[in-house]
C-alpha positions as CSV (number, residue, x, y, z in Angstrom):
1,L,31.0,-11.5,-23.6
2,L,27.5,-10.3,-24.4
3,L,26.1,-10.8,-27.9
4,A,22.9,-9.7,-29.5
5,E,21.6,-10.0,-33.0
6,G,25.0,-11.4,-34.1
7,R,26.8,-8.3,-32.8
8,T,29.0,-7.6,-29.8
9,A,27.1,-5.7,-27.1
10,F,30.0,-5.9,-24.6
11,L,33.3,-7.6,-23.9
12,G,35.1,-7.0,-20.7
13,S,34.9,-7.3,-16.9
14,L,31.8,-7.3,-14.7
15,D,32.5,-3.9,-13.4
16,G,33.1,-2.6,-16.9
17,A,29.7,-4.0,-18.0
18,F,28.0,-2.3,-15.1
19,Q,29.6,1.0,-16.0
20,F,28.9,0.6,-19.7
21,F,25.2,-0.2,-19.3
22,T,24.8,2.6,-16.7
23,E,26.3,5.1,-19.1
24,N,23.8,4.1,-21.7
25,N,20.8,4.6,-19.3
26,L,20.4,0.8,-19.0
27,G,21.9,0.4,-15.6
28,C,21.1,-2.6,-13.4
29,P,18.5,-1.8,-10.8
30,Q,19.5,-2.0,-7.1
31,N,19.2,-5.5,-5.6
32,Y,18.8,-7.1,-9.1
33,N,20.9,-9.9,-10.6
34,P,23.2,-8.2,-13.2
35,A,23.3,-11.3,-15.4
36,D,19.5,-11.5,-15.5
37,H,19.3,-7.8,-16.2
38,Y,21.7,-7.9,-19.1
39,I,19.9,-10.9,-20.7
40,D,16.6,-9.0,-20.3
41,V,18.0,-5.9,-21.9
42,L,19.4,-7.8,-24.9
43,A,16.4,-10.2,-25.4
44,I,14.0,-9.9,-28.3
45,K,10.5,-10.0,-26.7
46,P,7.6,-11.3,-28.9
47,S,5.3,-8.3,-28.3
48,K,8.1,-5.7,-28.6
49,E,10.3,-6.8,-31.5
50,K,10.8,-3.4,-33.0
51,E,11.5,-1.7,-29.8
52,C,14.0,-4.4,-28.6
53,K,15.9,-4.4,-31.9
54,A,16.2,-0.7,-31.8
55,R,17.6,-0.8,-28.3
56,I,20.1,-3.5,-29.3
57,K,21.3,-1.6,-32.3
58,T,21.8,1.5,-30.1
59,L,23.8,-0.5,-27.5
60,T,25.9,-2.4,-30.0
61,L,26.7,0.8,-31.9
62,A,27.6,2.5,-28.6
63,Y,30.0,-0.4,-27.8
64,A,31.5,-0.2,-31.3
65,L,32.1,3.5,-30.9
66,K,33.6,2.9,-27.5
67,E,36.0,0.3,-28.8
68,K,37.0,2.5,-31.7
69,S,37.7,5.4,-29.4
70,E,39.9,3.2,-27.3
71,G,41.9,2.1,-30.4
72,M,40.7,-1.5,-30.3
73,D,40.2,-3.3,-33.6
74,K,36.9,-4.9,-32.7
75,M,34.6,-2.6,-34.6
76,P,31.5,-4.5,-35.8
77,E,30.7,-4.1,-39.4
78,T,28.4,-1.2,-40.0
79,T,27.3,0.8,-43.1
80,P,26.1,4.4,-43.3
81,E,22.7,3.0,-44.3
82,V,22.4,0.9,-41.2
83,E,23.5,3.8,-38.9
84,Q,21.0,6.2,-40.6
85,A,18.2,3.7,-40.2
86,L,19.1,3.2,-36.6
87,F,19.1,6.9,-35.7
88,S,15.8,7.4,-37.6
89,E,14.2,4.6,-35.7
90,I,15.5,6.0,-32.4
91,K,14.2,9.4,-33.3
92,Q,10.8,8.0,-34.0
93,M,10.7,6.1,-30.7
94,S,11.6,9.2,-28.8
95,S,8.7,11.2,-30.2
96,N,6.0,8.7,-29.4
97,H,5.3,5.4,-27.7
98,E,5.4,2.3,-29.9
99,E,2.4,0.7,-28.2
100,S,-1.1,2.0,-27.7
101,A,-2.0,3.3,-24.2
102,W,-4.2,0.2,-23.7
103,R,-1.4,-2.1,-24.7
104,Q,1.0,-0.3,-22.3
105,Y,-1.6,-0.5,-19.5
106,K,-2.0,-4.3,-20.0
107,I,1.8,-4.9,-20.0
108,I,2.4,-2.9,-16.8
109,T,-0.6,-4.5,-15.1
110,W,0.7,-8.0,-16.0
111,R,4.2,-7.1,-14.8
112,S,2.9,-5.7,-11.5
113,W,0.8,-8.8,-11.0
114,K,3.7,-11.1,-11.6
115,N,5.9,-9.1,-9.3
116,T,3.2,-9.2,-6.6
117,T,2.6,-13.0,-6.9
118,R,6.1,-14.2,-7.8
119,N,6.7,-15.4,-4.2
120,P,3.8,-17.7,-3.0
121,I,5.3,-17.9,0.5
122,V,5.0,-14.1,0.9
123,M,1.4,-14.2,-0.3
124,L,0.7,-17.0,2.2
125,L,2.3,-15.1,5.0
126,N,0.2,-12.0,4.2
127,I,-3.0,-14.1,4.4
128,V,-1.9,-15.7,7.6
129,Q,-1.1,-12.3,9.0
130,A,-4.6,-11.1,8.2
131,L,-6.1,-14.1,9.8
132,V,-4.0,-13.9,13.0
133,V,-4.4,-10.1,13.5
134,A,-8.2,-10.3,12.8
135,T,-8.6,-13.2,15.3
136,F,-6.5,-11.4,17.9
137,I,-8.6,-8.2,17.6
138,G,-11.8,-10.2,17.6
139,L,-10.7,-12.0,20.8
140,I,-9.9,-8.7,22.5
141,F,-13.4,-7.4,21.8
142,L,-15.1,-10.8,22.0
143,Q,-18.9,-10.5,22.0
144,V,-19.0,-7.0,23.5
145,Q,-22.7,-6.7,22.7
146,K,-23.3,-8.7,26.0
147,D,-21.7,-5.9,28.1
148,P,-23.7,-3.2,29.9
149,I,-24.9,-0.4,27.6
150,A,-22.2,2.1,28.5
151,K,-19.3,-0.4,28.2
152,R,-20.8,-1.9,25.1
153,V,-20.9,1.5,23.3
154,Q,-17.3,2.3,24.4
155,N,-16.0,-1.1,23.3
156,I,-17.9,-1.2,19.9
157,V,-16.7,2.3,19.0
158,G,-13.1,1.4,20.0
159,A,-13.3,-1.8,17.9
160,I,-14.5,0.1,14.9
161,F,-11.6,2.6,15.2
162,V,-9.0,-0.1,15.7
163,I,-10.2,-2.0,12.6
164,L,-10.1,1.1,10.4
165,V,-6.6,2.2,11.6
166,E,-5.0,-1.2,11.3
167,N,-6.2,-1.7,7.8
168,S,-5.0,1.8,6.8
169,F,-1.5,1.3,8.1
170,V,-1.1,-2.2,6.6
171,S,-2.3,-1.0,3.2
172,A,0.0,2.0,3.2
173,L,3.0,0.0,4.2
174,L,2.4,-2.7,1.6
175,V,2.9,-0.2,-1.3
176,A,5.5,2.1,0.4
177,Q,8.3,0.3,-1.3
178,Y,6.8,0.4,-4.8
179,F,8.4,3.5,-6.4
180,P,11.8,3.5,-4.5
181,S,12.5,-0.2,-5.4
182,L,11.6,0.2,-9.1
183,F,12.5,3.9,-9.7
184,P,15.7,3.1,-11.7
185,L,13.6,0.8,-14.0
186,F,11.0,3.6,-14.3
187,V,13.7,6.1,-15.2
188,R,15.2,3.9,-17.9
189,E,11.7,3.2,-19.4
190,D,10.9,6.9,-19.3
191,D,14.2,7.8,-21.0
192,N,13.4,5.3,-23.7
193,H,9.8,6.5,-24.0
194,M,8.6,3.0,-23.5
195,Y,5.5,3.8,-21.4
196,G,3.3,6.8,-20.5
197,R,4.1,8.0,-17.0
198,W,0.5,7.5,-15.7
199,I,0.7,3.8,-16.8
200,H,2.8,2.8,-13.8
201,I,0.4,3.7,-11.0
202,A,-2.6,2.7,-13.0
203,G,-1.2,-0.7,-13.8
204,D,0.0,-1.4,-10.3
205,S,-3.4,-0.3,-8.8
206,T,-5.2,-2.7,-11.1
207,A,-2.8,-5.6,-10.4
208,T,-3.1,-5.2,-6.6
209,L,-6.9,-4.7,-6.6
210,P,-7.8,-8.3,-6.1
211,I,-5.6,-8.5,-3.0
212,S,-6.8,-5.1,-1.8
213,I,-10.3,-6.6,-1.8
214,L,-9.6,-10.1,-0.6
215,F,-7.6,-9.3,2.5
216,P,-10.1,-6.7,4.0
217,V,-13.0,-9.1,3.3
218,I,-11.2,-11.9,5.2
219,Y,-10.3,-9.6,8.0
220,F,-13.8,-8.1,8.3
221,T,-15.6,-11.4,8.2
222,I,-13.6,-12.7,11.2
223,T,-13.9,-9.6,13.3
224,Y,-17.5,-9.0,12.4
225,F,-18.7,-12.2,14.0
226,L,-16.2,-12.4,16.9
227,I,-16.8,-8.9,18.1
228,G,-20.5,-9.2,17.7
229,F,-21.5,-6.3,15.5
230,V,-25.2,-6.0,14.6
231,I,-26.0,-9.1,12.5
232,A,-27.7,-8.1,9.3
233,A,-26.8,-8.8,5.6
234,E,-27.1,-5.2,4.6
235,K,-24.9,-4.0,7.4
236,F,-22.3,-6.7,6.8
237,F,-21.8,-5.9,3.1
238,I,-21.8,-2.1,3.7
239,G,-19.2,-2.6,6.5
240,A,-17.1,-4.8,4.2
241,L,-17.3,-2.1,1.5
242,I,-16.2,0.6,3.9
243,L,-13.2,-1.4,5.0
244,I,-12.2,-2.1,1.4
245,L,-12.3,1.6,0.7
246,V,-10.3,2.4,3.8
247,G,-7.6,0.0,2.7
248,L,-7.6,1.5,-0.8
249,A,-7.4,5.0,0.7
250,G,-4.5,4.0,2.9
251,Q,-2.8,2.4,-0.1
252,S,-3.3,5.6,-2.1
253,V,-1.5,7.6,0.6
254,G,1.2,4.9,0.6
255,Y,1.7,5.6,-3.1
256,C,2.1,9.3,-2.4
257,I,4.7,8.6,0.2
258,S,6.4,6.0,-2.0
259,A,6.5,8.4,-5.0
260,G,8.3,11.1,-3.0
261,S,10.8,8.8,-1.2
262,P,14.4,8.3,-2.3
263,N,14.5,4.7,-1.0
264,V,12.5,2.0,0.7
265,Q,13.8,2.8,4.2
266,V,12.7,6.4,4.1
267,A,9.3,5.5,2.6
268,V,8.5,3.0,5.4
269,T,9.7,5.4,8.1
270,L,7.5,8.2,6.8
271,V,4.3,6.2,6.8
272,T,3.6,6.5,10.5
273,P,4.3,10.2,11.1
274,L,2.3,11.2,7.9
275,V,-0.7,9.0,8.6
276,I,-1.2,9.6,12.3
277,P,-2.2,13.3,11.9
278,F,-5.1,12.3,9.6
279,M,-6.1,9.6,12.2
280,M,-6.5,12.3,14.8
281,F,-9.4,13.8,12.9
282,A,-11.5,10.6,12.7
283,G,-13.9,11.9,15.4
284,L,-12.9,9.6,18.3
285,F,-10.1,11.4,20.0
286,L,-11.3,14.9,19.0
287,N,-15.0,15.7,18.6
288,I,-15.6,16.8,15.0
289,D,-17.2,20.1,16.3
290,S,-14.0,20.9,18.2
291,T,-11.6,20.8,15.2
292,P,-9.5,24.0,15.2
293,A,-10.1,26.3,12.2
294,Y,-6.5,26.0,11.0
295,F,-6.8,22.2,10.8
296,I,-10.1,22.1,9.0
297,W,-8.4,21.4,5.7
298,M,-6.7,18.3,7.2
299,E,-10.0,17.1,8.6
300,K,-11.6,17.5,5.1
301,V,-9.1,15.1,3.5
302,S,-8.9,12.6,6.4
303,W,-10.2,9.3,5.1
304,F,-10.5,8.2,8.7
305,K,-13.2,10.8,9.3
306,Y,-15.5,9.6,6.5
307,A,-14.8,5.9,7.2
308,F,-15.4,6.3,11.0
309,E,-18.7,8.2,10.4
310,A,-19.9,5.8,7.8
311,Y,-19.2,2.7,9.9
312,M,-20.8,4.3,13.0
313,I,-23.9,5.1,11.0
314,N,-24.0,1.6,9.6
315,E,-23.7,0.1,13.1
316,W,-25.8,2.4,15.3
317,K,-28.5,3.8,13.0
318,G,-32.0,2.5,14.0
319,L,-30.6,0.5,16.9
320,D,-32.6,0.3,20.2
321,L,-30.2,-0.2,23.2
322,G,-33.0,-0.6,25.8
323,S,-34.0,1.7,28.6
324,C,-31.6,3.1,31.1
325,P,-32.4,2.6,34.8
326,V,-34.2,5.5,36.4
327,A,-31.3,6.2,38.7
328,Q,-28.9,6.2,35.8
329,A,-31.0,8.1,33.3
330,N,-28.1,10.4,32.6
331,L,-25.0,8.6,33.9
332,T,-24.1,5.0,34.8
333,S,-22.4,4.2,38.0
334,G,-19.1,4.3,36.1
335,G,-19.7,7.9,35.0
336,H,-20.4,7.1,31.4
337,V,-23.4,8.5,29.5
338,C,-26.2,5.9,29.3
339,F,-27.6,5.6,25.7
340,E,-31.0,4.3,24.9
341,T,-30.7,4.5,21.1
342,G,-28.1,4.3,18.5
343,M,-29.0,7.8,17.4
344,Q,-27.9,9.1,20.8
345,V,-24.5,7.5,20.3
346,L,-24.1,9.2,16.9
347,E,-25.1,12.6,18.3
348,N,-22.7,12.2,21.2
349,Y,-19.8,12.0,18.7
350,S,-21.3,14.9,16.6
351,L,-21.8,12.5,13.7
352,R,-24.6,12.7,11.1
353,T,-27.4,10.1,11.3
354,T,-28.9,9.7,7.9
355,N,-28.5,7.1,5.1
356,D,-27.7,10.0,2.8
357,A,-24.8,10.9,5.0
358,L,-23.6,7.3,4.9
359,M,-23.7,7.2,1.1
360,E,-22.0,10.6,0.9
361,D,-19.2,9.3,3.1
362,I,-18.7,6.3,0.9
363,F,-18.5,8.4,-2.3
364,I,-16.0,10.8,-0.6
365,L,-13.9,7.8,0.4
366,L,-13.9,6.7,-3.3
367,A,-13.0,10.2,-4.4
368,L,-10.1,10.3,-1.9
369,V,-8.8,6.9,-3.2
370,I,-8.7,8.3,-6.7
371,G,-7.5,11.8,-5.7
372,F,-4.5,10.6,-3.7
373,R,-3.4,8.3,-6.6
374,I,-3.5,11.2,-9.0
375,L,-1.4,13.2,-6.5
376,A,1.0,10.2,-6.3
377,H,1.3,10.3,-10.1
378,Y,2.2,14.0,-10.1
379,I,4.7,13.5,-7.3
380,F,6.3,10.8,-9.5
381,V,6.3,13.1,-12.5
382,F,7.9,15.9,-10.4
383,R,10.7,13.6,-9.3
384,L,11.4,12.7,-13.0
385,W,11.5,16.4,-13.8
386,L,13.9,17.1,-11.0
387,R,16.1,14.3,-12.2
388,S,16.1,15.7,-15.8
389,R,17.1,19.1,-14.5
390,R,20.1,17.7,-12.6
391,R,21.5,15.8,-15.5
């Protein structure tokens, strides 16, 4: 028995309740406790009294009509005036949102934050994971600045690439489940015109921003000193900023994958095959000048490319590596090019060498972070449109 506002909202079996609420676009989301869901649907929330009461009136009236159609004498007392007021209120709700855009944004942001932090153990495990992985990578490339020049260049470049790739994948995987796990809830809220469609990704982006900054900073601080990058305050903060933007870019791509995936399993599976192609155009495996013309478009939107170039400029620009031995002026005994300056390292990878290029890369990374999230929004809207066409 479910009661709300002194009226019967449902009376029957658990299966019957599930079917009744689903038929009224208030179905219980997957992996959610039905009892908690029904209580939440029938509750009067302090900040949304009018909206909640209208929903309850709709539900109790629907149940009353259902009982009447089945010939059961359980019809709650209603009057033509009450029904007319109900349908007028529903019509008004369907034409515009009850709350202002700012109010909706705050509500969704708070809900996303609570959803993100509801399990302290998971948060702690994520922090531990960042510490362990960062320490592991730092130990692999431990103090490589002490190596001979050729090996030092190879190891530093490899460390930079590994750091960028690892943070991109982790960030994409963290949000891959966002839309599939909550899509039934989003559909219900969209059907009831509770929130603007753009609010969901804007609110979740804001709620996860502190974590998206904290984890890369922890990760970068550990690897920075263990690996032995050039010690300078300016280079440290620029490097941390680049890694934060890389994580946010990976997260944005994760939102795109998530918005287009029917379930969590598909979203998680798609992350690797969809991210790896962009990784190939960073400038490490394939020289930027060698990119085939038919893949230029993919290179232009590869956040790995801009992050790799920015970090390489930050690390190597203005760096004096010392003189190569006369006998190894061109090659070391291992067959690697011997570099005397950081500029030569950048030129070897066909990367730009100026501070203007570094700033341009940072701004392009920021633009990609925003652009991919806008794309994720439209993918989400397209899925809602497809759903409405199939109904």
